[in-house]
PLY file of the C-alpha trace (Angstrom):
ply
format ascii 1.0
element vertex 99
property float x
property float y
property float z
element edge 98
property int vertex1
property int vertex2
end_header
-12.87 -69.81 12.72
-15.78 -67.40 12.73
-18.84 -68.27 10.74
-19.96 -66.04 7.92
-23.19 -64.10 8.22
-26.01 -65.22 5.96
-27.76 -62.79 3.62
-30.88 -62.99 5.80
-28.88 -62.07 8.90
-27.20 -59.15 7.14
-30.49 -57.76 5.85
-32.16 -58.28 9.23
-29.40 -56.41 11.04
-29.19 -53.59 8.52
-32.97 -53.38 8.22
-33.19 -51.58 11.56
-32.06 -47.94 11.69
-30.88 -48.10 15.32
-28.70 -51.13 14.62
-27.20 -49.38 11.58
-26.26 -46.43 13.80
-24.73 -48.76 16.39
-22.74 -50.65 13.79
-21.55 -47.42 12.21
-20.32 -46.22 15.62
-18.60 -49.55 16.26
-16.78 -49.26 12.94
-15.41 -45.92 14.13
-14.40 -47.22 17.58
-12.85 -50.47 16.34
-12.40 -51.50 19.99
-14.47 -52.23 23.09
-16.72 -49.49 24.41
-19.46 -49.21 26.98
-23.17 -49.37 26.25
-23.48 -45.85 27.68
-20.82 -44.45 25.34
-22.45 -46.18 22.41
-25.84 -44.73 23.32
-24.35 -41.25 23.73
-22.57 -41.43 20.38
-25.55 -42.70 18.43
-27.89 -40.30 20.20
-25.77 -37.22 19.58
-25.19 -38.11 15.92
-28.87 -38.75 15.21
-30.80 -36.54 17.62
-32.01 -39.44 19.76
-32.45 -39.70 23.50
-29.37 -41.52 24.87
-31.29 -43.00 27.82
-33.93 -44.53 25.57
-31.27 -45.71 23.14
-29.35 -47.39 25.97
-32.47 -49.25 27.09
-33.17 -50.49 23.55
-29.52 -51.51 23.16
-29.55 -53.52 26.38
-32.88 -55.23 25.87
-33.01 -55.72 22.12
-30.21 -54.76 19.78
-27.07 -55.93 21.59
-28.42 -59.39 22.44
-29.47 -59.80 18.79
-26.09 -58.63 17.48
-24.27 -60.89 19.91
-26.49 -63.83 18.98
-25.29 -63.75 15.40
-21.66 -62.99 16.27
-21.37 -59.33 15.31
-20.47 -58.11 18.79
-19.35 -59.53 22.09
-21.55 -58.02 24.80
-21.04 -58.44 28.53
-24.17 -57.32 30.41
-22.30 -57.51 33.72
-19.72 -54.88 32.77
-21.72 -53.12 30.06
-18.88 -53.57 27.57
-19.47 -54.04 23.85
-16.70 -55.23 21.55
-17.04 -55.54 17.79
-15.99 -58.79 16.13
-14.53 -59.06 12.66
-18.10 -59.43 11.37
-18.56 -55.66 11.87
-15.89 -54.93 9.29
-17.49 -57.52 6.99
-20.57 -55.26 6.96
-18.62 -52.16 5.94
-19.22 -52.57 2.18
-22.96 -52.58 2.85
-22.68 -49.22 4.63
-20.82 -47.79 1.65
-23.62 -49.03 -0.62
-26.33 -47.50 1.57
-24.48 -44.16 1.73
-24.25 -44.03 -2.07
-28.07 -44.11 -2.41
0 1
1 2
2 3
3 4
4 5
5 6
6 7
7 8
8 9
9 10
10 11
11 12
12 13
13 14
14 15
15 16
16 17
17 18
18 19
19 20
20 21
21 22
22 23
23 24
24 25
25 26
26 27
27 28
28 29
29 30
30 31
31 32
32 33
33 34
34 35
35 36
36 37
37 38
38 39
39 40
40 41
41 42
42 43
43 44
44 45
45 46
46 47
47 48
48 49
49 50
50 51
51 52
52 53
53 54
54 55
55 56
56 57
57 58
58 59
59 60
60 61
61 62
62 63
63 64
64 65
65 66
66 67
67 68
68 69
69 70
70 71
71 72
72 73
73 74
74 75
75 76
76 77
77 78
78 79
79 80
80 81
81 82
82 83
83 84
84 85
85 86
86 87
87 88
88 89
89 90
90 91
91 92
92 93
93 94
94 95
95 96
96 97
97 98
């Protein structure tokens, strides 16, 4: 049984623009992807530099998201797989988009 995210964890995750872009991309993929593909997708959608995005994903965002159970990240293979917690965040994205 997966644990539920706390309000503090949800607001912390969604409080960072880069993590919101990553989570939005993962909602679209709904399956495992590579860090490189994730960086390319978020970079092309938001005008960011994919190389810089990939570095920030590897060193900051993915470890944080994995630590609270939102993704499964394997640094050895570079694979990122969303957990069910990603879909639990979907209503928050709808709320943000409506503002």
